[in-house]
N, C-alpha and C positions, 0 to 999 in steps of 0.2 A: 593643191587640195589639202585640206585639213586632215591630219592623221586620224582623228576620231571619226570623221565622216567616211574616210576610206575604209576603216575597220567595220563601221556600221554597214556600209554597202556590201562589203564582202560577206558579212554575217547574213544579211538579207538574201543574197544570191545563194549562199550555201543552204540556208533553210528552205528556200524555194526549190532548189535542186533536189534536196532530200525528200521533200514532200512529193514532188513529181515522180521521182524514181520509185518511191514506195507505191504510188498508184500504178505505175507501169509494170511493176513486178508482181502485183497481186493477180492470182489466177482464179478465174471463176470456175465453178464446177459445172461442166457442160453435160448434157445428156449423154449417157454412155460411159462416163468416167468412173473410175474406182477411186474412192478416197479411203486410204488405209486398206482395209480388207472388205469393204462393204460397197456394193453397187449403189450409186447415188443418182443415176440418171432416170429419165422418165420415158425413154423411147420404147420400153416394153411394158409400161404400166398401163393397165386398163382401169376402168372405173366401175365401181359398184353403183354409184350414183354421181350426179354432177358434182365434180370437185372432191369426190371421196375415192381415193385410190383403193383398188381391191386387193393389193398385195403389199407385203413387207419383206425386207431382205435381211439376210443373216451373214455373219462372218463365217469363214471356213470352219467346219466341224463344231459349230456353235448353234445353240438354240436360245441364246440370251437375246432379248429384244434391245435394239439400239434406241437411242433417243428419237430418231426419225421414225422408227417402227412404232414406238409408243404413241407418237403424235398421230400417225395414220390410223392406228387402232382406236384412239379417242374419237377421231372423226367418224370412223365406222360405227362406234358405239352410239354416238349422238344420232346418226342416221337410223340405226336399228331401233333405238327408243322411239323415234318418230314413226316407225313402220313396224309396230309391235305384232302385227299379224303374220309376219314373214319369219321363216326359219332359214338357217344358213348352214353350209358345209364349209369347213376350213380345211383346205388341202395343203399338206406338207410336201415340200419338194427338196431335192438335194442335187448337187452337181454330179457329173459322171464319175468322179474319182471315188474310190472305195468300193466295197463289195455291195451286192444287192441287198443283203440282210442289214448291213450297217446303215445304208442309206434309207432303207424303209424305216428303221428305228429312229434315225435322225429326223426324217421328215415328220414322223409322228410327234417327236418332242417339239419340233418347231410349230406344228399345228396346235398342239396342246398349250404351248406358251402363248400363242395368240388368243386361243379360247379363254384361258385363265385370265388374261389381261382384260378381255372384253367383259368377262363376268365381274371383275372388280368395278366396272363402270355400269353395273346394273342390268346386264343382259343375262337372261335366264339360261342356264346350261341346257334346259330342255329345248331351247331354240337353236342350239349349236351342236353340230356333229363334226367329227374329225375323221379324216382319211389321209393316209400317206401313200404317195406315189413314188417315193424315193427318187431314183434317177430316171424313171421310166417315161416321164413327160416333160422333157426339157423345153423351155421357151426359146432357147438359143442352142442349136445343135453343134456349135463350134467347140473346139477343144483348146481353149485359151482362157486367160484370167478374166476377160470381160464376159465371155459366155458362162463361165463357172459362177461369177458373181450374180448374173441375172437368173441363174437356175436355183440358187440358194434362197428359197422364198417360201412364204405361205400365202395362199390366195383364198380370199373369202368370196364364196359364190352363193347365190340364192338357191336353197334346196327346192327340189320339185315337189 
């Protein structure tokens, strides 16, 4: 066998192996997983409207909107603009850790972050109210990182 052909074949095998191994080690984000400090699953997500999630999630002790949260809120804003006769309440929630007072304040900051973002997309503040439940209304009553990540959220609901 020619030495150049042999090296070329080895090179092709190495590249193919590298490509296949890269595909095999890639992990998909499945419902219920935590990526970094933020819940990325959909198993607890309900919908305000078809295809529009009603909640966004936050990192521990944070009220800063993530990229995924901003995307969800843009979808909510578009739906709200198309349904301009409706008003909404944005509920702020926290996980079980921390004092009641701290979590009520954190939940309010989270709800206000969502409200402020919706307002930047043309939703009138008169149509949006904010309430914080702190740690009083968990969606997952577990005491573990998955439960905590699911409970760090704001939820947009139609006002009565």
